[in-house]
N, C-alpha and C positions, 0 to 999 in steps of 0.2 A: 669859688664855691667852697673849697676846703675839704679835707679828707673825711670829715664826719658825714657828709651828705652823699648818699648813693643816688645816682641819676640813671634811671631806666630810660629806654627809648620813649615810652609813653609819657614819662615825666618831662623829658626834654621837649617833647611836642607840646605838652601843656604849657610849659614856660614860654614857648615861642608864640602861643596863641592867646595868652592871658597876661595882663599887666602884673608886675611883681617886682620883688627886690631881694637880692641875695644877702645884703647886709655886709657885716665884717667877715674877713677870712676866718675859717674854722668854726666860729660860733654864730655866724649869721646875725639875726636880730635877737639872739638869746638874752643879752643884757637888757635891751629895751623891754623884752617880754616879761622879765622878772623885776624890773625897776618901776616902769610906768606903763603897763599895758593899755590903760585908758587913753593916754596921750598918743601912744604908738598906733592903736587901732583907729582912733579918730583921724589922725593925720594921714595915715595910709589910705583910709577910705576916702578922705577928701581929695587926695592926690591921685589915687589909682582907680577909684570907683568902688562899688559895693562887693565886687568879687576880685580877689587878687591872691597871688601866692607870695610866700616869704619863707626863707630858711631860718630855722630857730630850733635850739635844743636838739640838734642832730638830725632833724627831719625837714622835709619840705611840706608846708601846710598851706592849704587853700583856705583863706578866711572869707567868710560870707557875712556881710554886715547889714544890720537893720531888721525890722519886724518881718518882712517878707521872707528873708533868709531863715530867721528863727522858725517861722511857720513851716517852711519847706523841710527843714532838717528835723525838727522836733515831731512833726506829724508823721514823717517817714512813710508816706504813702507808697506802697509797693515794696516796702522793706529794702530800701536802697542803701541804708547806712547801718553799720554795726556799732553798737555801744561798746561792746567788749573790745573790739579791735582798736577803737579810738582811745578808750581809757587805759587799755592794757599797757601801752608803751610808757605811760606816765606813772600809773599807780598799781598796775596789775600784780606786781611782785609783792606788794605790801597790803593790798586790800582785795586779794584774788577772790573771785566768785561772790563778791558782795552783790546786793540786789542791783546796784547801778551798773555792774559790769556784765550782766547777763543779757542775752538777746532773744527776741522772737518768742517761740513757744516755751522755751525753758524759762524765760523771764516771766511770762504769763503764769506758768505753773508755780514758780516760787513766790511771786507776788500774791497769787491767790491764797496760798497757805499763810503768808505773812500778814495779810489783811486782818487776821484774827487778833493781832496784837494792837490794832488801832481802832477797834470798834468802840462805840460809845460807852458801854459799861466798863470796859478796860480803861478807857481814858478817864472816866470818873474816879476809878481806883488810883490811877497814876496821880491825878490832881490832889486827891486826899492825902497821899504820901508826900507830895511835892510841897504843900504849904508848910508843914512843920520842918521839913528839911531846909527850906529856904530860910525860915526864921532862925534855925540853929546856925546856919552858915553866916548870915549877915550880922548876927549878934556878936560875932567875933571881930567884925570890922572896927577899926579905931579911927576916930577923926584925926586928920593929919593935913599938913600943908602939902604933902606929896604922897597921895594915896594912888597906887598903881591899879587902875581899873582892870586892865587885861589880866593881871596876875590873880586878882581877887575873884573875878567873874569866872575865869577858867577853872579855878579850884572849886568854886561853887557848883558849876554845871557838871563837872566830873563827879563830884560827890552825889549830886542829884541823880545822875545817870546810873551810877553804880547801885544806889539804893533802890531806884525804881526799876531799872532794867535787870539788876542782878539779885536784888533782895539782900544785900549785905553792904557793910561799910568796909572800905579797903584798909583803913588804918595805915600802918607803915608802908604797905605796898603801893599806896597811892602815887607817890612821887615816881617810882619806877614805871608804873603803868602809864601815867601821864606823859612821861618822857618818851616812852615807846610810841605812843600815839603821835606826839609831835614829830619824832624822827621819821615815822612812816609817811606822814603828810609832806614833810619837807623834802624827802627823797624824790618825790615825784618831779620836781623841777631841777634836779641835779644836772649840771652840765657834764660832769664826768660820771658816766653811767656804768661804772665798774666798781667792784667791792674793794676799793683802795682803803687800807686802814686809816681811820680818822675821817674819811670822806662821808658825804651825805648818803650815798648809795649804800655803803656798808652799814652805817648807823640804822638806815631804814630796814635792811635785811635782819639785823640783830633785833630791832624793835618788833618786827613781825614774828620772829621766833619766840620772843618772850610772851607776846600776846597769845599766840597759838597755845603755848604751854599753860598759860594762865586760864584760858577758857576751857581747854580740853580737860583739865584736871577737875572741872566742876560739872561736866555734862552728866556723868553717871548719877551723881547725887540729885541733880535737877530732874532727871527722868524718874528716879525712884521716889522722890518726895516733892511733888509739884506744889507750887504756891502761886501767888498772884503776879509775880514779877515777869517782865518780858522774856527773860531767859527761860523760865519755866514754860511760859506760853509757847515759845518756839519749839521747845522739846515735846510738847503735847499736841501742837496744832496740826490739823488735817485739812486737806481740801475736800471738795465734794465727792471725790472718789476714795476717800480714806487714806490718802497717801501722806506720809510724814517726811520731815527732813532727816537726813542722815546725820551722824555725829559731826562729820566734817562740814556739812552744810551749816549746821548750827554754829560751829566755831567761826566759819567765814562770815556768816550774817551778823553775829554778835560783834566781831571786830569792826565791821563796817558801820553797823548801827550805833555802836558806842561812840565811834569817831564822829559820825554825822550828828548825833544827838547833843554832844557837848561842844564840838568845834564850831559848827555853824551858828548855834545859839550864842556862843561866846562872842563871835564876830559881830553878830547883829546887836547884841546888848552893848558891846563896846562902842559901836557906831552910834547907837541911841544915846549913850552916856556922853559921848563927845558932842553931839549936836545939842543935847539939852544943857550941857555945860556952856556952850557958846551962845545959846539962846534961852536965857533964864525965864523969859516970858512964857515959853512953851513948857519949861520944867514946872513952873507954877501952875500953869493950866492943867497939866496932867496930875499934879499933886492934888489940886482942888477936885478933880474928877475922881481920884482914888479915895479921898476922904469923904466925898459925897456919897459914896457907896455904903459907908457906915459899917464896914466890916474888914477885919484884918485878912481873913482867909477867903479864897475864892472857890466857887463851884462853877461847873461848866457854863451854866446859864448866865453867870456874871460877865463872861468874856465879851458878850455883845453890848454890855452896859458901859464899856470903856471905849467909846468910839474915837476919842482924841488919841488915846494910846495906840489904837489901830492905825490912825493916820500917820503918826510919828514912826511906827514900825515900818509901814510901807515906804515912807520916804527914806528911812535909813537903809532899807534893803535896795532901794533904787540907787542911791548914791554910793553904797559900799556893799555891793552884792557879794555874799560869801563864796558862792561858786561862780567866779567871774568869767571863766571860759568853759566851754563844753566841746570836747573833741569827739569826732566820729571818724569812721573809715568807710569808704564806699565799698560795697560788695557787688555792685553792678556799675556799668557806665551811667553817668548822671548828666542831665542837661539842666542848666540853671542860668537865666539871664543871657542866653545865647552862647554860653560857654560849655564845652564838653569837658567833664571831669572823669577821667578813666577809673575803672575798677582798681581798688587797692590804694587810693589816694587818701591821705589824712585831710580831714575837713574840720574847720573850727568855727563855731559861732561864739559871740561874747555878749552875755546879758548886760554886763556893766558898760560896755561900749554903746550898745543900743540905748541903755538908760541915760546916757549923757549926750545923745544926739540932738542938736538944737532944732533940727527939722521936725522932731517929735515931741519935744518938751520945751515949755517956755522957761527961759533963763535956767538951763539945766544944771548949772553948778550951784544954784542957790538952794538952800534948805527951805522948803516950802511945802509942809505937809498938806496944806489946804488944796494942793493940786489934785489930791485923791478924793476930796469931798464931793458929795453928790452934785453940787452946783457946777463944778468944773470937770471932774472925772477925766483929766488929761490922759490917764492910762488906758482909756477905752477907745482911743482913736484907732487902734488896731488890736486885734485879739492877741497878737504875739509881740506887742510893744513892751509889755512889762512881764518879765519872765524870771523872777528871782528863784522860783522853784522848778524851773524847766517847763516842760509841757509834753503833751502827747502821752504815749504809753508809759514813758519814764518820768512823768510828773512825780516829784518827791513824795514818797509814800508817807513820810512823817511830817508833812507840812502843817497839819492841824495840831500835832504834838508840839511842833516848833512854836506856833502862835500861842498855844496854851502856856508853854514854858516861859517864853519871852514876856508875855503880858503879866503872868503871875509873879515872876521875879521883879519886874518893874513896879508892880503894884506894892509889893512888900518894901522895896527899897525906898520908894517915894514917901512912904509913911514914916520912915525912920531917919532918912538922910537927905541933905541937900549938897550940891557940889557945883564947882565952878572951875573954869580954866582962865589963865591970864588973858588980858585983852590982846588981840592980834594973834593968839596961838592958832596954829594950823597943825592938825594931827598928821604926822608923817606915816605913810602907809608902807608896809613891808609885803611885797607880792612874791617873795621867794617861796612862799607856801600858799595856803589859802590866805587872803589878805587880812592882816592884823595891824594894830598900831605899832609902829617900829619902836616907839619910846615907851610902850606899855601903857600909854595914856595916863600921865600923872595929873591928878586933879586935887583941888582943895576940898576936903570932905568935912562936913560938920553935921551934927545931929539937929533934928527939927523938933 
């Protein structure tokens, strides 16, 4: 078992009644979890069944695989699972009280206020700012035999997020803020979960402190002089009872939303660029679609006029889901598939594992955007088969913003640039944080 894993009588009984695996001494399956969670999840589900326990990253976790499990956990009928207690172990110290880490009535209250930031008129203003910000950003790109997509896209999405969400350009602060976000996200999968100097956990704590200071220093000004950016909207937003966020709430939500707005879009766009680099016929198909629109800048109504881009985005999200695991903790005893899972147990579902299950997808490892087209609609075999944005009450609040940002960036890039990867190239994935290209995805970039 190893000294990191605390075994209660209830947990001991669970392990006796359910298939599972301890893995290596001390670290359990921690290395598998952060190197290839897709292979690990598929293999363990095939060997042990759709419900099994494993030791990893200092805890015992019950994994529940497949669409039925996704539906059971995400719908959370009867409030069986806590979001906060599930995520808190991993990222609570770095993204505390973000919208994803709240539960039940408090979550509904905060989400109700935050909805104001994603209404249609606000989204239209966001998009109007986004178009020129993208053009300024990608105009700096230079054709190269080794252009690092991840580096360029991450800088672009952070610049967009600060301009749209904060109403300012960061300038020299950008690198420090970006590094703080990266350190906070990476700390969540630290094996050594103590503030050891130089370690991931300590870097994450330092990053959180910097971000708190960064946002807190701006709240008073945003309250006094509101504008159209999301930061200002959160400072002024009210629910139907006239309740507003506290200063602390605003800082917590801004840290989480800024991370989510640029990190998940960066991952999705990197995956799209990879697959379009490997499949030039799809890249040309999307470029023709973009050019046929006859305009450089998009408005909201244009997003539905890019159906092929939508297919590619869906397939990239299936193959390389940005939030690849979703942890919860039981707050009551739970029954699923004949197994009793006691109160206080960590439970995990994995969108990316479900998205690679051969019993639900034809040739699941193949890049095939047409699987989402109307004639096939493979993703509709089960309502919780395709869950890149989660589901239930905690469905990603920014999913429409994410689609808008990804499609708009792709639309602009396709009109300026073409790119390719060497024959036989396979993008290595780094799962030690949210999944990213381990080699930063070098491509051959040229102007069109």
